[in-house]
C-alpha positions as CSV (number, residue, x, y, z in Angstrom):
1,X,56.9,-4.1,-76.6
2,X,53.3,-3.9,-77.2
3,X,52.2,-3.1,-80.6
4,X,51.2,0.5,-81.0
5,X,53.7,1.7,-78.4
6,X,55.9,4.3,-79.1
7,X,58.6,5.4,-76.7
8,X,58.8,8.9,-75.8
9,X,61.8,10.7,-74.2
10,X,61.5,12.7,-71.0
11,X,63.0,15.7,-70.9
12,X,65.9,16.2,-68.2
13,X,62.9,18.2,-65.8
14,X,60.3,15.4,-66.4
15,X,62.6,12.8,-65.7
16,X,63.7,14.7,-62.3
17,X,60.1,14.9,-61.3
18,X,59.3,11.1,-62.0
19,X,62.5,10.2,-60.1
20,X,61.6,12.4,-57.2
21,X,58.0,10.8,-57.1
22,X,59.4,7.5,-57.1
23,X,61.8,8.1,-54.3
24,X,59.1,9.9,-52.0
25,X,56.3,7.1,-52.8
26,X,58.8,4.3,-51.2
27,X,58.6,2.9,-48.0
28,X,61.3,3.9,-45.4
29,X,62.9,1.1,-44.0
30,X,65.4,2.1,-41.0
31,X,67.3,-0.2,-38.6
32,X,68.3,0.1,-35.7
33,X,71.8,1.7,-35.8
34,X,74.4,1.2,-33.3
35,X,77.5,2.3,-35.4
36,X,80.3,3.6,-33.5
37,X,80.5,6.9,-35.6
38,X,79.5,8.2,-37.6
39,X,76.6,7.4,-36.1
40,X,72.5,7.5,-35.2
41,X,70.8,11.0,-35.7
42,X,67.5,11.9,-34.4
43,X,65.2,10.8,-36.8
44,X,62.8,14.5,-36.1
45,X,66.2,15.8,-37.4
46,X,66.5,14.3,-40.4
47,X,63.2,14.7,-41.4
48,X,63.6,18.7,-40.9
49,X,66.7,18.4,-42.8
50,X,64.6,16.6,-45.8
51,X,61.8,19.2,-46.0
52,X,64.5,22.2,-46.0
53,X,66.7,20.4,-48.2
54,X,65.8,21.9,-51.3
55,X,64.4,25.4,-49.8
56,X,66.1,26.5,-46.4
57,X,63.3,28.8,-44.9
58,X,63.4,32.2,-46.3
59,X,66.5,31.9,-48.9
60,X,65.0,30.1,-52.0
61,X,68.0,27.3,-51.6
62,X,69.6,24.9,-49.9
63,X,71.8,25.7,-46.7
64,X,74.6,23.9,-49.0
65,X,74.3,26.4,-51.3
66,X,74.4,29.3,-49.8
67,X,77.5,31.7,-48.9
68,X,78.9,31.3,-45.8
69,X,78.9,35.4,-45.5
70,X,75.6,35.3,-46.2
71,X,73.1,36.6,-43.4
72,X,71.0,33.6,-43.6
73,X,74.3,31.5,-42.7
74,X,75.4,34.1,-40.3
75,X,72.1,33.3,-38.4
76,X,72.6,29.5,-38.6
77,X,76.4,29.8,-37.4
78,X,75.1,32.2,-34.4
79,X,72.2,29.9,-33.3
80,X,74.1,26.7,-33.3
81,X,76.8,28.3,-30.9
82,X,74.1,29.8,-28.5
83,X,72.1,26.6,-28.3
84,X,75.7,24.7,-27.1
85,X,76.0,27.6,-24.5
86,X,73.1,27.2,-23.4
87,X,73.0,23.1,-23.0
88,X,76.7,23.3,-21.5
89,X,76.5,26.6,-19.6
90,X,79.3,27.9,-21.3
91,X,80.8,31.2,-20.2
92,X,81.6,33.9,-22.4
93,X,85.3,33.9,-21.6
94,X,85.4,30.8,-23.3
95,X,84.6,30.6,-27.2
96,X,83.1,28.0,-29.3
97,X,84.2,27.2,-32.8
98,X,83.1,24.9,-35.6
99,X,86.2,23.6,-37.0
100,X,87.2,20.7,-39.3
101,X,89.9,18.2,-39.4
102,X,88.1,16.2,-36.3
103,X,89.8,15.0,-33.2
104,X,93.4,14.1,-34.9
105,X,93.7,17.4,-36.2
106,X,93.3,18.5,-32.5
107,X,95.9,16.2,-31.2
108,X,98.3,18.3,-33.2
109,X,96.8,21.8,-32.7
110,X,96.8,21.7,-29.0
111,X,100.0,21.2,-28.3
112,X,100.9,23.3,-30.9
113,X,99.2,26.1,-29.2
114,X,99.4,24.9,-25.6
115,X,102.8,23.5,-24.9
116,X,105.2,25.3,-22.9
117,X,108.8,24.4,-23.8
118,X,110.0,22.7,-20.6
119,X,107.0,21.8,-19.3
120,X,105.7,18.4,-20.2
121,X,102.3,17.5,-21.3
122,X,100.8,15.0,-19.1
123,X,98.9,12.1,-20.5
124,X,96.1,9.7,-19.0
125,X,96.8,7.2,-21.2
126,X,93.5,5.0,-21.8
127,X,93.7,4.0,-25.4
128,X,93.4,3.9,-28.9
129,X,92.8,7.3,-29.2
130,X,95.1,8.7,-26.6
131,X,97.5,6.4,-27.8
132,X,97.0,8.9,-31.2
133,X,97.6,12.1,-29.4
134,X,100.5,10.9,-27.9
135,X,102.4,10.3,-31.7
136,X,101.4,13.8,-32.4
137,X,102.9,15.2,-29.4
138,X,106.0,13.4,-29.9
139,X,106.4,15.4,-32.6
140,X,106.0,19.0,-30.8
141,X,106.2,18.6,-27.2
142,X,107.4,16.6,-24.1
143,X,105.5,14.5,-22.3
144,X,104.7,12.1,-19.6
145,X,102.2,9.5,-19.0
146,X,100.5,10.6,-15.5
147,X,99.0,7.4,-15.7
148,X,98.1,4.3,-18.1
149,X,96.6,0.9,-18.1
150,X,97.8,-0.1,-21.2
151,X,99.3,-3.0,-19.2
152,X,95.9,-4.4,-18.8
153,X,94.3,-4.1,-22.2
154,X,92.7,-0.6,-21.5
155,X,90.4,-2.9,-20.0
156,X,89.6,-0.3,-16.8
157,X,90.9,3.2,-15.9
158,X,93.6,4.3,-13.9
159,X,92.6,4.8,-10.4
160,X,93.0,7.9,-8.2
161,X,96.3,6.3,-6.4
162,X,97.9,5.5,-10.0
163,X,97.7,8.9,-11.2
164,X,101.1,11.4,-10.8
165,X,100.5,14.7,-12.2
166,X,103.9,16.8,-12.9
167,X,103.0,20.6,-11.1
168,X,104.9,22.0,-13.9
169,X,102.8,20.3,-16.7
170,X,101.8,22.7,-19.8
171,X,98.4,20.8,-20.0
172,X,96.6,17.3,-19.0
173,X,95.3,15.5,-22.2
174,X,92.4,12.9,-21.1
175,X,90.2,11.4,-23.5
176,X,87.0,10.8,-21.9
177,X,85.0,8.0,-23.4
178,X,86.8,5.6,-25.4
179,X,84.7,4.3,-28.2
180,X,87.4,1.1,-29.0
181,X,87.8,-0.1,-25.4
182,X,84.6,0.6,-23.7
183,X,85.8,2.7,-21.1
184,X,84.4,6.2,-19.6
185,X,85.3,8.5,-17.3
186,X,82.5,9.5,-15.0
187,X,84.6,12.2,-13.0
188,X,87.5,13.8,-14.4
189,X,90.4,13.7,-12.0
190,X,91.3,17.0,-10.4
191,X,94.6,18.1,-11.5
192,X,94.7,21.6,-9.5
193,X,96.0,24.8,-11.5
194,X,97.3,22.5,-14.3
195,X,94.5,23.2,-17.3
196,X,93.0,20.0,-19.0
197,X,92.4,19.2,-22.5
198,X,89.6,16.9,-23.0
199,X,88.5,14.9,-25.9
200,X,84.8,14.6,-25.9
201,X,84.7,13.0,-29.0
202,X,82.2,10.2,-28.0
203,X,80.2,11.2,-24.9
204,X,79.8,15.0,-25.2
205,X,76.4,16.1,-24.3
206,X,75.6,12.7,-22.8
207,X,76.1,13.9,-19.3
208,X,76.4,17.3,-17.6
209,X,80.1,18.4,-17.4
210,X,81.7,21.7,-15.8
211,X,83.5,23.3,-18.8
212,X,85.5,25.9,-16.4
213,X,87.1,22.8,-15.5
214,X,89.0,22.8,-19.0
215,X,91.3,24.7,-21.2
216,X,90.4,23.2,-24.0
217,X,87.3,20.8,-25.2
218,X,86.7,19.4,-28.6
219,X,84.7,16.7,-30.1
220,X,83.9,15.0,-33.6
221,X,80.6,15.5,-34.2
222,X,80.0,12.3,-35.8
223,X,78.9,10.6,-32.6
224,X,76.6,12.9,-30.4
225,X,76.3,15.8,-32.4
226,X,75.6,15.7,-35.8
227,X,77.2,14.3,-39.3
228,X,80.9,14.0,-39.8
229,X,82.8,16.6,-41.3
230,X,82.7,19.4,-38.2
231,X,84.6,19.5,-34.9
232,X,83.1,21.6,-32.0
233,X,85.7,23.2,-29.9
234,X,85.3,24.9,-26.7
235,X,88.5,27.2,-25.5
236,X,88.9,29.4,-23.0
237,X,89.9,33.1,-24.5
238,X,93.0,34.2,-22.5
239,X,94.6,30.1,-22.9
240,X,94.2,30.5,-26.6
241,X,96.5,33.6,-26.3
242,X,99.3,31.5,-25.3
243,X,100.3,30.3,-28.8
244,X,103.5,31.7,-30.4
245,X,103.0,33.4,-34.0
246,X,105.4,31.0,-35.8
247,X,102.3,28.5,-35.8
248,X,100.6,29.0,-39.4
249,X,97.3,31.4,-39.0
250,X,95.2,28.5,-39.7
251,X,96.7,26.2,-36.8
252,X,95.9,28.8,-34.2
253,X,92.9,28.9,-32.1
254,X,92.7,32.7,-31.6
255,X,92.5,33.1,-35.3
256,X,89.5,31.0,-35.5
257,X,88.1,33.1,-31.9
258,X,88.6,36.4,-34.1
259,X,87.0,35.0,-37.2
260,X,84.0,33.2,-35.6
261,X,84.7,29.8,-37.3
262,X,84.5,31.9,-40.7
263,X,88.6,32.3,-41.3
264,X,87.9,29.5,-44.5
265,X,84.9,28.3,-45.6
266,X,83.2,25.7,-42.7
267,X,81.4,23.2,-43.4
268,X,78.3,24.7,-43.6
269,X,75.6,22.0,-44.0
270,X,77.5,20.3,-40.7
271,X,77.2,23.5,-38.7
272,X,73.1,23.7,-39.9
273,X,73.1,20.3,-38.7
274,X,74.8,20.3,-35.5
275,X,72.2,23.2,-34.9
276,X,69.6,21.0,-35.5
277,X,70.6,18.2,-33.1
278,X,71.2,21.0,-30.7
279,X,67.5,21.7,-31.0
280,X,66.3,18.4,-30.1
281,X,68.5,17.8,-26.9
282,X,66.8,21.1,-25.7
283,X,63.2,19.9,-26.8
284,X,63.7,16.5,-24.9
285,X,64.7,18.5,-21.8
286,X,68.5,19.1,-22.2
287,X,71.4,17.4,-20.8
288,X,69.7,16.1,-17.5
289,X,67.0,14.6,-19.7
290,X,69.6,13.2,-21.9
291,X,71.8,11.4,-19.4
292,X,68.8,10.1,-17.7
293,X,67.6,8.6,-21.1
294,X,71.4,7.2,-21.7
295,X,71.8,5.6,-18.0
296,X,68.4,3.4,-18.5
297,X,69.9,2.2,-21.8
298,X,73.2,1.3,-20.4
299,X,71.8,-0.3,-17.6
300,X,69.3,-2.3,-19.6
301,X,71.9,-3.5,-21.9
302,X,74.7,-4.3,-19.4
303,X,72.3,-6.5,-17.2
304,X,71.7,-8.4,-20.3
305,X,75.3,-8.8,-20.5
306,X,75.5,-10.0,-17.0
307,X,72.9,-12.2,-16.8
308,X,74.0,-15.7,-17.6
309,X,77.3,-16.2,-18.4
310,X,76.9,-16.3,-22.1
311,X,78.0,-12.7,-22.7
312,X,80.5,-10.9,-21.0
313,X,82.0,-7.4,-20.8
314,X,85.7,-7.5,-20.3
315,X,85.5,-3.7,-18.7
316,X,85.9,-3.6,-15.2
317,X,82.4,-2.4,-13.6
318,X,83.3,1.0,-12.5
319,X,85.3,2.1,-15.8
320,X,82.4,0.9,-17.9
321,X,81.3,3.3,-20.7
322,X,77.4,4.8,-21.0
323,X,78.3,4.8,-25.0
324,X,79.8,2.1,-26.1
325,X,79.1,-1.6,-24.7
326,X,81.5,-4.0,-25.5
327,X,81.0,-7.6,-25.0
328,X,82.0,-11.0,-26.1
329,X,79.7,-14.1,-26.8
330,X,80.2,-17.6,-25.8
331,X,83.4,-16.8,-24.1
332,X,84.9,-15.3,-27.8
333,X,84.0,-17.7,-29.8
334,X,84.7,-16.3,-33.1
335,X,82.6,-18.3,-35.4
336,X,79.6,-17.6,-32.8
337,X,80.5,-14.0,-32.8
338,X,80.2,-14.0,-36.8
339,X,76.7,-15.7,-36.2
340,X,75.6,-13.0,-33.6
341,X,76.6,-10.0,-36.3
342,X,75.3,-12.1,-39.4
343,X,71.7,-12.7,-37.4
344,X,71.6,-9.3,-35.9
345,X,71.9,-7.2,-39.6
346,X,69.5,-9.2,-40.7
347,X,67.3,-8.6,-37.6
348,X,67.6,-4.6,-38.4
349,X,70.6,-4.4,-35.8
350,X,73.5,-2.4,-37.7
351,X,76.8,-1.7,-36.7
352,X,77.1,-4.4,-33.5
353,X,80.2,-6.1,-34.9
354,X,83.5,-4.7,-32.2
355,X,86.6,-2.7,-33.7
356,X,88.8,-4.6,-36.0
357,X,91.7,-4.4,-33.5
358,X,89.8,-5.9,-30.3
359,X,87.2,-7.7,-32.0
360,X,84.2,-8.8,-30.2
361,X,80.7,-6.9,-30.3
362,X,80.3,-3.3,-29.7
363,X,77.0,-1.4,-29.1
364,X,77.1,2.1,-29.0
365,X,74.4,3.8,-27.8
366,X,74.7,7.7,-27.9
367,X,72.4,10.2,-27.4
368,X,70.3,9.8,-30.5
369,X,69.9,5.8,-30.2
370,X,66.1,5.1,-28.5
371,X,65.6,3.2,-25.8
372,X,63.4,0.8,-28.2
373,X,66.7,0.1,-30.3
374,X,68.1,-1.0,-26.8
375,X,65.2,-3.1,-25.9
376,X,65.4,-4.7,-29.7
377,X,68.8,-5.8,-29.1
378,X,68.7,-7.4,-25.9
379,X,65.4,-9.0,-27.0
380,X,67.8,-10.5,-29.9
381,X,70.4,-11.4,-27.4
382,X,68.4,-13.6,-25.5
383,X,66.8,-15.3,-28.2
384,X,70.0,-16.1,-29.8
385,X,71.3,-17.5,-26.3
386,X,68.0,-19.3,-26.4
387,X,68.7,-20.9,-29.9
388,X,73.0,-21.4,-29.5
389,X,73.8,-21.3,-25.6
């Protein structure tokens, strides 16, 4: 300590100001984020949240602090709903809900509300997430596999001639994009008069969808819609009345429709964040413009994987996902793949390691992942092959 130096204690307020100044002056370093979820958020959305974090305009407080019954939050809630309705052209006979519990809760809520005794739930079994839905079905409903590609390790989706629906099915359950296996339905099989329940957690708003083909759509937000902790639900209003009154009130869709997603305290900040993401999508030109970008990103990455044989994708071409691109390196050599992950992280490419249940690599290129990120990844892949191939 220098002679004559006398340390002074900072008040709590002064210490906070000093800490805030130090943090804000720090250079921000962001990686390219390929995580499967929670996943990348648009940078303008993060910047907007930062700007409004302490004082939401006109409120004098953070969204995290305001009452969910306040006029300010009700406006935030309504704005998010109306934005989603515009983007997906959701008719008024469908309700939009912001719930909690993720897709996992929806696996249980759907059969509780929509299963009719004696009429099975038909499942298009395409991977880990439909397997989890089946676990919940076993507890409350009868079900049958309308099709399954489990025998082929879910490396492709069922073909049209392999699908058979029961004419009296309560509904058909489908996962539109399989994040772990890397498959995605480009078109949903025609089910006639049988309602469809769709888990769109990982590809909602990535391509246009005809909402009227579905009885229920649900999506955990943490991939294409916002942060974790909120689930977007789109449900046909008349279908929601099918549920019996013996179900817990909080597990009835009609409860949340009546209360406009405010039956219990909602995840207020997550609703606000979803609204900002929806604003960002509209500013990009809506879903058609987002889809065009997604097609370009996926085409670039798959062409790099297919180019030389050093990389390989285990998924049938017609079933490949635009959102979650899975691949192996050097024929699946685990030591080489570990090196790939380590060097990718050092190069600022985060989250490329595959799911622990299947191994390999996975690059999740959701809506908020820019083309520049995929260009950086493919450049890295080419250089890694040059050095190690």
